[in-house]
Residue, then its C-alpha position, 0 to 999 in steps of 0.5 A: x338221588x335227588x327229590x322228585x319234582x317237575x324239573x327232575x329226571x328219571x333214569x332206569x336201566x332194565x331191572x335196576x332201581x330208578x334214579x331220580x335227580x335234577x340239576x342241583x343233584x346231577x348224575x355222578x361220574x360212576x352212574x354216567x359211565x354205567x349209562x354210557x356202557x349200557x347204551x353202547x351195548x344196546x346200540x350194538x345189538x343185532x337189529x337196531x331201530x330209532x323212532x323219532x317224534x316231534x321232540x327232535x324237531x322241537x329241540x332243533x326249532x328251539x336252537x334256531x328260534x323257529x319251532x315246528x307247528x304245534x297241534x293244540x289249535x282247533x278246526x275252523x271256520x264254520x259250520x260251528x255246530x258240526x265242529x262242536x261234534x267233531x271236537x267232542x268225538x276227537x276228545x272221546x277217541x283221544x281219551x281212549x288212548x290216554x291223552x288229550x285231543x289235538x288238531x290231528x284228532x279233529x282233522x281225522x274226526x272231521x274226515x269221518x263226519x264229512x264222509x257221513x254227510x256225503x253218504x246221506x246226501x248232504x253235499x253242502x255240509x260235506x263241502x263246508x267241512x272239507x273246506x275247514x279241513x283244507x284250511x287247517x291242513x294248509x296252515x299245518x303244511x305252511x307251519x312245517x315249511x316255516x320251521x324248515x325255512x328257519x333251519x335253511x336260512x341259518x344254514x345258508x348264512x353259515x351261522x353259529x346256530x347252523x353249526x350248533x344244529x349240525x354238531x348236535x345232530x351229528x352227536x345224536x345220530x352218529x352213534x346210531x349209524x356207526x355200527x359195523x357194516x356186518x350188522x343189520x342197518x339202522x332203520x330210522x322211523x319218524x312220525x314227523x311231516x318235516x324233512x329235518x332228518x333228510x337235512x341231517x342226512x345231507x349235512x352228515x353224508x348219510x344215505x337214506x334208503x326208503x320206498x321211493x324209486x326214480x330220479x325225476x319223479x321218485x315214486x312210492x313202491x309197495x314192494x319191500x326190496x332189500x336194497x343196499x349200497x355196495x362198492x368194489x375196492x380197487x384191485x378186488x374182484x367179486x368181493x363188493x363191500x357194504x358202504x358205511x353210513x347207510x340208513x333205512x328210512x320210513x316216514x310213518x305219517x307221510x311227508x310235506x313233499x309227498x303228493x298224489x298224482x292220479x293213483x300214484x304217490x310221488x315225492x315232489x321237488x318242494x324246496x327245503x323250507x318251501x315255497x309249497x306251490x300247490x295248496x291242495x291237501x288230502x288225508x285220503x288216498x281214495x279222495x286224493x286229486x292230482x297234486x294233493x299233499x299226503x300227510x296223515x292225521x293221527x289215527x285212532x281207528x284200526x281201519x285207517x291204518x289199512x289205507x295206502x301207503x300207511x299200511x306198507x309203512x306200518x308193516x315196515x315198522x313191525x318187520x323191523x322191530x318184532x324180531x329177536x335181538x332187536x333194540x328200539x330207541x324212541x326219542x321225542x315220541x309221546x306214545x299217543x299213536x295207537x297203531x305204533x303202540x300196538x307194534x311196540x307192545x308186540x315187540x316186547x312179547x319177544x324176550x330178547x328185544x329191548x325198548x329205550x324211551x327218551x323224552x324231555x317231558x314226562x309221559x303220562x301216555x307211557x304210564x297208560x301204555x304200561x297199564x294196557x300192555x306187557x312191559x317187562x322191566x328187564x326189557x326196557x330202559x327209561x331216560x325221562x326229564x330235562x337233564x337226560x331226555x333233552x337233545x343236547x343232554x341225551x347226545x352228551x350221554x351217548x357213547x362215542x362209537x367209531x367206525x368199524x373199519x377204524x376200530x379194526x385198523x386200530x386193533x390190527x396196528x396194536x397187534x402188529x406193534x406188540x409183535x414188533x416190540x417183542x421182536x426188537x425188545x426181547x423179554x428179560x428172562x430170555x436175555x443172557x445174564x449180566x457179567x458177574x452174576x450167578 
């Protein structure tokens, strides 16, 4: 349609030809309706999963004026010589995944080097390096809480910004959670440390089911129990029904409120937006002390994905998407995490699965993913660019799906009305002929 350019957008629905457009030459009405119908069909597949990356937090942070922390800073303070090695190794491993290194890569590399120092008995260097890791991760945690605080302040003030955030989150998440209860529950995954999705669930009245059990001190469990939420209609016995608005939820990289307590992982009562009372942090379950936060730097080595609790979370992702008749929608995910990419690649080897990629920015890492893995055009949809991949822009393109019970009630009413009309207004051919006619 329109010419290429940095401000342009790309749309491809399965095996169809790509459409390129921009603000000066937007999608026409016919293409928008085709896109809406395409998305409506995909959202009603037997199994549905949504993977949310930092793009969602960035979009909401733009609305409130408090963006989430970025990952383009470097580890500091000394030892500078060791940090030079860390940065070089982080650059090398990130390049192997087709992207540039960020703070998470440096933290991961520094953890590896610190363990090496401990192996050779250089306790002083290991202590200095772990101090640098602690400073960086504490700043990261505080940046996450500052982002949450910006949202919460607007919420408490009941400001126009808060209403705008609520409206766009409802418009974005609504079609995903409005599936008929007879279908498999939506499984929501995120790589973010913040609790924006938990906030959205509270505001929108959604119920999240994750691996945590308990009320006073929710504890992470290794078992994958297929828990759900039912209710008993009045006057009906033995026929419990599924509650609507229930979502299975997994935070693949941990959360700002997860903490090690001994050998257990508990969800701590950290207020939305803080304060975070314990500054201790850890990226390693074996090295975790009581009260240390559980957030996970971006991994590059397979062995790191085996660490508890992340192995369980990655298995949840694989179990949710690597099965027939599944649609996985990624929003704001940059295809920079090798362990997640492997699961997506395995999913696409199943012919009845479908991948939908939504991103406001261009994705060179997606191009690298295509080169390394099977990427069938018929099993993939792409909406990339500011006019289709932004939060508001994509939410405007989503179909307005209604609750399954409401739709059933509407069809039942229309059917009854049709039968009533046929009773009180018999068809003309069944009426007696008028006087004076043959």
